[in-house]
C-alpha positions, 0 to 999 in steps of 0.5 A, spaced: 611 596 524 608 602 527 606 602 534 599 603 536 597 609 539 597 608 547 591 608 550 590 613 556 585 612 562 579 617 563 583 621 568 589 622 564 585 623 558 582 629 562 589 631 563 591 631 556 585 635 554 587 641 558 594 641 554 595 646 549 597 644 542 604 645 540 606 647 547 613 645 551 610 640 556 613 636 562 610 631 565 612 630 573 611 624 576 610 621 569 610 613 571 610 609 565 610 616 560 603 614 557 601 621 557 607 624 554 607 618 549 600 619 547 601 627 546 606 626 541 603 620 538 597 624 536 601 630 534 598 635 540 605 636 542 612 635 538 616 634 544 616 633 551 620 632 558 618 626 562 620 626 569 620 621 575 623 621 582 624 613 582 629 609 578 623 604 577 618 608 573 624 612 570 626 605 567 619 603 565 618 610 562 624 609 558 622 602 555 616 605 553 618 611 550 623 606 546 618 601 544 614 607 541 620 610 537 620 616 541 627 617 544 628 623 540 622 626 542 621 625 549 626 626 554 626 622 560 629 625 566 630 622 574 629 627 579 625 630 585 619 634 582 620 640 578 628 639 579 630 636 572 627 642 569 630 649 567 626 655 568 623 657 562 625 650 559 617 648 558 611 652 558 606 647 561 607 642 566 602 636 568 602 633 575 597 627 576 596 622 581 599 625 587 595 628 593 594 636 592 598 637 598 604 634 595 603 637 588 603 644 591 609 642 595 613 640 588 610 647 585 613 651 591 620 647 591 620 649 584 618 656 584 624 658 580 621 653 574 613 655 576 614 662 576 616 661 568 610 656 567 604 659 563 599 653 565 599 648 570 595 642 570 594 638 576 590 631 577 590 631 585 588 624 588 585 629 594 586 636 597 584 640 591 583 646 595 590 646 596 591 646 589 586 652 587 588 656 593 596 655 590 593 657 583 590 664 585 596 666 590 601 665 584 597 668 579 594 662 575 587 663 574 582 657 573 582 655 566 578 649 567 576 643 571 573 637 570 570 631 574 571 624 572 569 617 574 573 611 573 573 604 576 569 606 582 573 613 584 572 620 582 577 624 580 578 632 578 583 635 573 584 642 574 588 647 570 591 654 572 593 659 567 597 665 567 592 668 561 586 667 566 584 672 571 585 669 578 578 670 580 575 666 574 570 661 576 569 665 583 566 671 581 559 668 580 559 666 587 558 670 594 565 671 598 562 666 603 561 660 598 569 661 596 571 656 601 567 651 598 568 653 591 576 652 593 574 645 596 570 642 590 571 647 584 567 653 582 565 650 576 564 643 578 559 646 583 555 649 578 553 642 575 547 638 578 548 632 574 548 625 577 555 625 577 556 631 581 551 629 585 554 622 587 561 626 588 558 630 593 554 625 596 560 621 597 564 627 600 559 628 605 559 621 607 567 622 608 566 628 612 561 625 616 566 619 618 572 624 619 567 628 624 565 622 628 573 620 628 575 627 631 569 627 636 573 622 640 579 627 640 580 631 646 586 636 644 584 643 642 587 642 635 582 636 634 576 640 637 578 646 632 578 641 626 572 638 628 569 645 628 572 646 621 569 639 618 562 641 621 562 647 617 564 644 611 559 638 612 553 643 613 555 647 606 555 640 602 548 639 605 546 646 603 548 644 596 545 637 596 539 640 599 538 644 592 537 650 597 540 657 595 547 657 593 552 660 589 550 662 582 543 661 584 544 667 589 547 672 584 545 670 577 549 668 571 552 674 568 559 676 569 
């Protein structure tokens, strides 16, 4: 009996849609290996490497790979970040479900592998700005990004690609707006659909809460951070107000 095709969550489906057909692929922090299993099952890729640092997820991944009869096509490895990979072994990696700071840390620690990658796909739980800045600093242009909602949470998926100009997505925005584009996405911010508005409203609530907490701090560091958050909050308010921002300022031509 042929095992049914694994079903992905919406956030992992968003990651899968950025995986180029036929690429050599690795899933970092694979957990149950559902993403590589799905990609191989559907024929989007022919082989994959599934990596995780913890024995529990590695064992679960191996059980699932075996259950779906893919032992010869998906290599499950235990190790920290990109360390189980050899430079040039894969062209594309995905890192889903980690904070943006942690994802960037793994990419930096594995620079010998990262430098040989064609595409990096990250689904950060927070800190997307760190990922976008890392992409730009290391020669990955923003090939695309998507905003998703699932189970009452917002998720973003970011794809950086070496064949894409590092300023892609940003060239439609004045330089003064690039900081907020880093935080929320130059493509995402161009949308004013209900999902994007709800996302930015939720971000505003979170920023206001952090600012209130920082207001009680007396240290110089707390005061600096409070000033940064206040500026970001003002930019979010400007976007939500529908005032001039980004693409409205400079037009839509490249």
